[in-house]
C-alpha positions in Angstrom: 0.3 0.1 0.1 2.8 1.7 0.3 3.5 2.7 -3.8 -0.1 4.2 -4.0 0.6 7.0 -1.6 4.1 7.7 -2.5 2.6 7.8 -6.1 0.5 10.4 -4.9 2.7 12.5 -2.5 5.0 12.8 -6.1 2.2 14.1 -7.9 1.6 16.6 -5.4 4.9 17.5 -4.9 6.0 18.1 -8.8 2.3 20.0 -9.5 3.3 22.6 -6.5 6.8 22.8 -8.0 5.9 23.4 -11.6 2.8 25.8 -11.1 4.4 27.8 -7.9 2.1 25.9 -5.8 -0.9 26.4 -8.0 -0.4 30.5 -8.7 0.5 29.4 -12.9 -1.7 26.4 -14.1 -3.0 26.7 -17.8 -5.2 24.2 -19.2 -5.3 21.6 -15.9 -1.7 21.1 -16.6 -0.1 21.2 -13.6 3.1 19.2 -14.6 4.5 21.0 -17.5 3.6 18.5 -19.8 4.0 18.5 -23.4 2.4 17.4 -26.3 -1.4 17.2 -26.9 -4.0 16.5 -24.4 -7.6 15.5 -24.4 -8.4 18.6 -25.0 -5.7 20.0 -27.3 -3.1 22.0 -26.8 -1.7 25.6 -26.2 1.4 26.6 -27.3 4.3 29.2 -25.1 6.9 31.0 -27.2 10.0 32.3 -25.2 12.4 34.3 -26.0 16.2 33.5 -25.0 19.7 34.9 -25.0 21.9 33.4 -27.4 25.6 33.0 -27.6 25.1 32.8 -31.4 26.5 35.3 -34.4 25.0 39.4 -34.4 23.0 38.4 -37.1 20.5 36.7 -34.9 20.6 40.0 -32.5 21.8 37.8 -29.7 18.3 36.2 -29.3 16.2 33.6 -30.6 12.1 32.5 -30.0 11.3 28.3 -29.3 7.3 27.8 -29.9 6.5 24.4 -27.4 3.2 22.6 -27.2 1.7 21.9 -23.7 -0.8 19.4 -23.1 -4.4 21.2 -22.2 -6.2 19.0 -20.2 -10.5 18.8 -19.4 -10.1 18.5 -15.8 -7.4 17.9 -12.9 -8.5 13.9 -13.6 -7.5 13.2 -17.0 -3.9 15.6 -16.1 -3.5 13.1 -13.1 -4.3 10.1 -15.9 -1.9 11.3 -18.4 0.8 12.4 -15.7 0.5 8.8 -14.6 0.5 7.3 -17.8 4.1 9.4 -18.7 5.2 7.8 -15.3 4.7 4.1 -16.3 6.7 4.4 -19.7 
């Protein structure tokens, strides 16, 4: 019975870390799962400084897809599925 309790604690712990203890949540994705969820996905474009040439101005952008879930339950199921791979 200890394994399910440990998994639940890990799930909640990761959710707290990824969301700033619930302050920043998009699409019921509490774990920063990438890809597509049961409700689709949302994109985030990040601009970051590079060590590249002056041609790019020293900055680059990267767009990433993050899973969107219809409910917290759907998100937890996807998190569990990802951990079992």
